[in-house]
C-alpha positions, 0 to 999 in steps of 0.5 A: 846285734839287736834292739836291746840296749845294754848299759855300759859299766862304770862308776855310777852314783846310783849304785847303792853305797853298801854294794860299792863298799862291798866291791872295794872289800872283795876286790882287795882295796887296801883300806878294807884289807884289815876288815877282810883279814878280820873276817878270815880270822873269824871264818877260821875259828871253826876248831874252837870250842864255841865259835862265833859263827855257825857252820852255815854262816862261816860257809857264807862268809867264805863264799863272800870272800871268794866272790870277788874272784868269780867271772861271769863264765863261772856262774852262767847257764850254758847256751845249750840249756837256755830257754828263749823265745822267738820275737814273732811268737804269739802271747798264747804260745808264750804263756805255754812256754812259760808254763813248760819252762817254769821260768818267770823271765825269758830272753827274746831273739830274732831268728837265732839266739845270736841275735837277741832283742830283749826279754819278756817277763811273765808279770808283763803278760798278766798285766797286759791281759788285765789291762786289755780285758777278757773278750776284747783281746785276741791272745793268739794273734798278739805279738810279744813286742808289746811287752818286751824289755831291754836285756843286759849283755855281759862278756864271759870275763866280766867280774860277777860283782860288776854284773851284780851292781849293774843288775841292781842299778838297772833293775834287770835280773837277767843278762846274756853272756856274749862272746867277742864275736857277738855270739851268745855263750850263756845266760846269768840270772841274779839268782845264779849270782846270789846262790854263789854266796848263800848256796842253792835257792830251791823252789817248788818249780826247780828241777832236781839237781843232776845226780848219779845212781848205782846200777846192777852189776856195778857202776852208775848212771848219771846226768851228764851235767853233774859236776865232777866234784859232786860225782866224786862226793856221791860215788867216790870216783875221781877223774884226774884232769890234765892241763888241757882239761882245766876248764872242764866242770861236768861229766859230759864235758869230760867225755867230749874232751876225751873224744874230741867231739860230741859222741852219739848214743851208744858210743863207749868212751874209755877213761885212763882211770879205768872206767868206761863211759857209755852214752845213754842219751845225747843230741848233736850239741851235748851229752845228756845221760851216761853210764859209768862202769869200771873196766879191766885195763888191757896190757900186752894183749892180755887182761890184767888179772890184778 
């Protein structure tokens, strides 16, 4: 599949002892059961007059106890949102891509994203420029092969904790999620994993989180990537899911499941809960922006007067 060299997960003496103990706790090791129960008791004391932990601390501990149940597929960035670079790209173009993407690490691929060959780090670009010296180095002609590093691979079903341990021991902060056929499903950074415990880690380069805003005449315009639970919290609108939709997390995913394909711009998709999804923006791979408006269901050929 590539020149990149994944490292096989397993028992590793290099794994920090604290992380090994944490792994035992989160996987429900019998010896750690009493400690886990004690943590759950502390977390549950929120109704007391003077709880031992603040609300944010209780949230973090609760997230930590759930951490052992997470799989890589639960935290990965989907393939459609991956920013990557073709291995023949010059360093000059790579610098521009780093600037546009606002990431410090990017996967490298050969021809398609299904043939990854490693990763590049912005720090390596700067170190190369410093070592070569200005005036002696043709940035436009230099290939990125000189600064390419190995990247980790992980299946979607891998426990997130296992991937975190591997990142820790290999000093690699980025992993591509590869399906059983060798195709690229997604991307996971160490920041994605840590955020599952401490919450969002925002910096000055982060994009604003997907959200919904009200529009004139009723309804909302929303980024299709918005989580269904977040949409409910922002708007009060809930879209019940059936058994076939159990894996759907976003508004865009819900629309695709209702239609059975990726809709085109301008299409309107009805939801049984009484809402129309108008596709405001889309490309052949995904829905990008939606307008959600209530509609009056039609019964027996007549409008329901309510």
